[in-house]
C-alpha positions as CSV (number, residue, x, y, z in Angstrom):
1,X,-56.0,49.4,-157.1
2,X,-57.1,50.9,-160.4
3,X,-54.2,49.4,-162.2
4,X,-55.0,45.9,-160.8
5,X,-58.6,46.2,-162.0
6,X,-57.4,47.5,-165.3
7,X,-55.1,44.5,-165.7
8,X,-57.9,42.1,-164.8
9,X,-60.3,43.8,-167.2
10,X,-57.7,43.7,-170.1
11,X,-56.9,40.1,-169.6
12,X,-60.6,39.1,-169.4
13,X,-61.4,41.1,-172.5
14,X,-58.4,39.6,-174.3
15,X,-59.6,36.1,-173.3
16,X,-63.1,36.9,-174.5
17,X,-62.0,38.2,-177.9
18,X,-59.6,35.3,-178.5
19,X,-62.3,32.8,-177.6
20,X,-64.8,34.4,-179.9
21,X,-62.3,34.5,-182.8
22,X,-61.2,30.9,-182.1
23,X,-57.6,31.6,-181.3
24,X,-57.8,29.9,-177.9
25,X,-60.1,27.4,-176.4
26,X,-60.9,28.7,-172.9
27,X,-62.7,26.9,-170.1
28,X,-64.5,29.8,-168.5
29,X,-64.7,28.2,-165.1
30,X,-60.9,28.1,-164.9
31,X,-60.8,31.8,-165.8
32,X,-63.7,33.3,-163.8
33,X,-63.4,31.4,-160.5
34,X,-59.8,32.6,-159.7
35,X,-60.5,36.1,-161.1
36,X,-63.6,36.4,-158.8
37,X,-61.6,35.1,-155.8
38,X,-58.8,37.6,-156.4
39,X,-61.3,40.5,-156.9
40,X,-63.0,39.6,-153.6
41,X,-59.7,39.5,-151.8
42,X,-58.7,42.9,-153.2
43,X,-62.0,44.4,-152.3
44,X,-62.0,43.0,-148.7
45,X,-58.4,44.1,-148.3
46,X,-59.0,47.7,-149.3
47,X,-62.1,47.9,-147.2
48,X,-60.2,46.7,-144.2
49,X,-57.4,49.2,-144.9
50,X,-59.9,52.1,-145.2
51,X,-61.6,51.1,-142.0
52,X,-58.4,51.0,-140.0
53,X,-57.1,54.3,-141.5
54,X,-60.1,56.2,-140.1
55,X,-59.5,55.2,-136.5
C-alpha cells in the first residue's frame, strides 16, 4: 500500500517538475483522472479488506 502511494507520488512529482522545466508537455487531465481513479480503487479495496478481516 505504502509503496504504491510512493510510486504514484514520485511519478506525479516527476511529471510536475518535467512540465515546469519544459522537458515534457503534459495534459494534466490525462494524468490526474486515471491517477485519481486508481487511488479511489486502492482506498476502497483496502477499506473492504479491513472490514472483512475484523469479522
